[in-house]
C-alpha positions in Angstrom: 0.0 0.0 0.0 1.4 3.4 -1.0 0.6 5.0 2.4 2.8 2.6 4.2 5.7 3.1 1.8 5.4 6.9 2.3 5.3 6.4 6.0 8.4 4.2 5.9 10.2 6.9 3.8 9.3 9.6 6.3 10.5 7.5 9.3 13.7 6.6 7.4 14.3 10.3 6.7 13.8 11.3 10.4 16.0 8.4 11.5 18.8 9.2 9.2 18.7 12.9 10.1 18.7 12.3 13.8 21.5 9.6 13.4 23.6 12.0 11.4 23.3 14.7 14.1 24.1 12.2 16.8 27.3 11.1 15.0 28.3 14.7 14.3 27.8 15.6 18.0 29.9 12.7 19.1 32.8 13.9 17.0 32.7 17.4 18.3 35.1 18.2 21.2 33.7 19.6 24.4 35.7 22.8 23.9 33.8 23.5 20.7 30.6 24.7 22.5 29.2 26.8 19.7 29.2 24.0 17.2 27.8 21.6 19.8 25.0 24.0 20.5 24.2 24.2 16.8 24.1 20.4 16.6 22.0 20.2 19.7 19.5 22.7 18.2 19.4 20.5 15.1 18.7 17.5 17.2 15.9 19.3 19.0 14.5 20.5 15.7 14.5 17.0 14.1 12.9 15.4 17.2 10.3 18.1 17.5 9.5 17.6 13.8 9.0 14.0 14.5 6.6 14.8 17.4 4.7 17.1 15.1 4.6 14.6 12.3 3.3 11.8 14.6 0.6 14.0 16.1 -0.5 15.3 12.6 -0.5 11.7 11.3 -2.6 10.5 14.2 -5.1 13.3 13.6 -5.2 12.6 9.8 -5.4 8.9 10.3 -8.2 9.2 12.9 -10.3 11.1 10.3 -9.8 8.7 7.5 -12.7 6.7 6.1 -10.4 3.9 4.9 -11.0 1.1 7.4 -9.0 -1.8 5.9 -7.0 -4.5 7.5 -3.3 -4.4 6.9 -1.3 -7.5 6.5 1.1 -8.9 9.1 4.1 -8.0 6.9 2.9 -4.4 6.4 2.3 -4.0 10.2 5.7 -5.4 11.1 7.3 -3.1 8.5 5.7 0.0 10.0 6.4 -1.2 13.5 10.1 -1.8 12.8 10.5 1.6 11.2 8.6 3.4 13.9 10.6 1.7 16.6 13.9 2.5 14.8 13.1 6.3 14.6 11.7 6.5 18.1 14.8 4.8 19.7 17.1 7.2 17.7 15.1 10.2 18.8 14.8 9.1 22.4 18.5 8.5 22.7 19.3 11.7 20.9 17.1 13.7 23.3 18.8 11.9 26.2 22.3 12.7 24.9 21.6 16.4 24.8 19.8 16.2 28.2 16.4 17.3 27.0 14.1 15.7 29.5 11.1 17.8 28.3 11.3 16.6 24.7 11.8 12.9 25.5 8.4 12.3 27.0 6.8 14.3 24.2 8.2 11.8 21.8 6.7 8.9 23.7 3.3 10.6 24.1 3.2 11.5 20.4 4.2 7.9 19.5 1.5 6.4 21.7 -1.1 8.8 20.3 -0.2 7.7 16.8 0.0 4.0 17.7 -3.4 4.1 19.5 -5.1 5.6 16.4 -3.5 3.0 14.2 -4.4 0.2 16.6 -8.0 1.3 16.8 -8.4 1.8 13.0 -6.4 -1.2 11.7 -6.3 -3.6 14.6 -2.5 -3.5 14.8 -0.3 -2.8 17.8 2.7 -0.7 16.8 4.7 -0.1 19.9 6.8 -2.8 21.7 7.7 -2.5 25.3 11.3 -1.9 24.2 10.4 1.6 23.2 9.2 2.4 26.8 12.3 0.7 28.3 14.5 2.9 26.1 12.6 6.0 27.0 12.8 5.4 30.7 16.4 4.4 30.6 17.2 7.4 28.4 15.2 9.8 30.7 17.1 8.5 33.7 20.4 9.6 32.1 19.2 13.2 32.0 18.6 15.6 34.9 15.0 14.7 34.9 13.4 14.6 38.3 12.2 11.3 39.8 8.6 12.6 39.3 9.2 12.9 35.6 10.5 9.3 35.5 7.6 8.1 37.6 5.1 10.0 35.4 6.4 8.2 32.3 6.4 4.9 34.0 2.9 5.4 35.2 1.8 6.5 31.8 3.1 3.2 30.4 1.7 1.0 33.2 -1.7 2.6 33.7 -2.5 4.2 30.3 -0.8 2.3 27.6 -1.1 -1.2 29.0 -4.8 -0.6 29.9 -5.5 0.4 26.2 -4.1 -3.0 25.1 -6.4 -5.1 27.3 
């Protein structure tokens, strides 16, 4: 289906951009603060664009009249690509210490995955994504309450939706 190919292309684009910025950041010396700040801003921009895209896609998908079942292969294809880009983004947000952006990524992904699950009957997010998010958030200066809020969101909101 053309929609899923376009989605895969978009996820791949986000993933490669975020990955490129992460590699660029890793090679910068700590003394080069101006360049590091520029790369950090690029990471924030790429991750924020992903949040916006997921939310827009969730809204667009929820309004669609196309209620069709997608095959197991197509679902796995979308799941793998979504997981890949989310893990890149979550790790990137953690590396720059952005404990505000990181939960936004998770919430937007859950919003999108919930719409897809309700419409197509396919679960897109694996527990690994939440494990990565919690692990990455713990590496920032996020307060314990932010960690607990993300954990509770997963335990009480996400898992309840799947039962």
